[in-house]
C-alpha positions as CSV (number, residue, x, y, z in Angstrom):
1,X,52.1,-40.2,37.5
2,X,54.1,-38.2,40.0
3,X,52.8,-36.5,43.1
4,X,53.3,-33.0,44.5
5,X,56.8,-33.8,45.6
6,X,58.2,-33.4,42.1
7,X,57.8,-29.6,42.3
8,X,60.6,-29.3,44.9
9,X,62.4,-32.6,44.9
10,X,66.1,-32.8,44.4
11,X,67.7,-35.0,41.8
12,X,68.5,-37.4,44.7
13,X,64.9,-37.5,45.8
14,X,63.8,-38.2,42.2
15,X,66.4,-41.0,41.9
16,X,65.1,-42.6,45.1
17,X,61.5,-42.3,44.1
18,X,62.3,-43.9,40.7
19,X,64.0,-46.8,42.5
20,X,61.0,-47.3,44.7
21,X,58.7,-47.2,41.7
22,X,60.8,-49.8,39.9
23,X,60.9,-52.0,43.0
24,X,57.1,-51.8,43.4
25,X,56.5,-52.8,39.8
26,X,58.7,-55.9,40.5
27,X,56.8,-56.7,43.6
28,X,59.7,-55.9,46.0
29,X,58.8,-54.5,49.5
30,X,61.9,-52.4,50.1
31,X,64.8,-50.5,48.5
32,X,68.3,-50.1,49.9
33,X,69.4,-46.5,50.1
34,X,72.9,-45.3,51.0
35,X,72.9,-43.0,54.0
36,X,75.9,-40.8,54.8
37,X,77.2,-40.5,58.4
38,X,76.1,-36.9,58.4
39,X,72.5,-37.9,57.7
40,X,72.8,-40.7,60.3
41,X,73.6,-38.0,62.8
42,X,70.4,-36.1,61.8
43,X,68.4,-39.3,62.3
44,X,69.8,-39.6,65.8
45,X,68.9,-36.0,66.5
46,X,65.4,-36.6,65.3
47,X,65.1,-39.6,67.6
48,X,66.4,-37.6,70.5
49,X,63.7,-34.9,69.9
50,X,60.8,-37.4,69.8
51,X,60.4,-36.6,66.0
52,X,61.6,-39.9,64.7
53,X,58.5,-40.3,62.6
54,X,60.2,-37.9,60.1
55,X,63.3,-40.0,59.6
56,X,62.4,-41.1,56.1
57,X,61.4,-37.6,55.1
58,X,64.9,-36.3,56.1
59,X,66.7,-39.2,54.4
60,X,64.8,-38.8,51.2
61,X,65.5,-35.1,51.1
62,X,69.2,-35.7,52.0
63,X,69.1,-33.4,55.0
64,X,72.5,-33.5,56.6
65,X,73.9,-31.8,59.7
66,X,74.6,-28.5,57.9
67,X,71.3,-28.4,56.2
68,X,69.5,-29.3,59.4
69,X,70.7,-26.1,61.0
70,X,69.5,-24.0,58.1
71,X,66.0,-25.4,57.7
72,X,63.1,-22.9,57.9
73,X,59.4,-23.4,58.7
74,X,58.7,-23.2,55.0
75,X,61.3,-25.8,54.1
76,X,59.7,-28.2,56.6
77,X,56.2,-27.6,55.2
78,X,57.5,-28.2,51.7
79,X,59.1,-31.4,52.8
80,X,55.8,-32.7,54.1
81,X,55.9,-31.8,57.9
82,X,52.3,-30.7,58.2
83,X,52.1,-30.4,62.0
84,X,52.7,-26.8,63.1
85,X,53.6,-28.1,66.6
86,X,56.2,-30.5,65.3
87,X,57.7,-27.8,63.0
88,X,58.0,-25.5,66.0
89,X,59.5,-28.2,68.2
90,X,62.1,-29.1,65.5
91,X,63.0,-25.5,64.9
92,X,63.4,-24.8,68.6
93,X,65.7,-27.9,68.9
94,X,67.8,-26.9,65.9
95,X,68.2,-23.4,67.3
96,X,69.3,-24.9,70.7
97,X,71.7,-27.2,68.9
98,X,73.2,-24.4,66.9
99,X,73.6,-22.2,70.0
100,X,75.3,-25.1,71.8
101,X,77.7,-25.7,68.8
102,X,78.5,-22.0,68.7
103,X,79.2,-21.9,72.4
104,X,81.4,-25.1,72.2
105,X,83.5,-23.8,69.3
106,X,84.0,-20.4,70.9
107,X,85.2,-21.9,74.2
108,X,88.0,-23.9,72.5
109,X,91.4,-22.4,73.0
110,X,93.5,-22.0,69.9
111,X,96.7,-24.0,69.9
């Protein structure tokens, strides 16, 4: 039986959940998942913002650098981030990151 996640899970999330279910039935304690370099950057960002407890949630939902900057409060709630304080902290940090990226790209002189 599936949980609440199925209502918004991506195909990738369902694939990972299926692998975990199969591994549990075989008595395995872990499953290897390929993580892109973009998602690894998001994990480092989370660690830098003292929100590393959400690493797995971001990996399972395949949140990469571009998607990180587009996340809304509702997205975070649907992904399972229940703490209002943590959602606010993450959104503040992503807004600061986005502003920093915009400032950096606008200060580069064209060649």
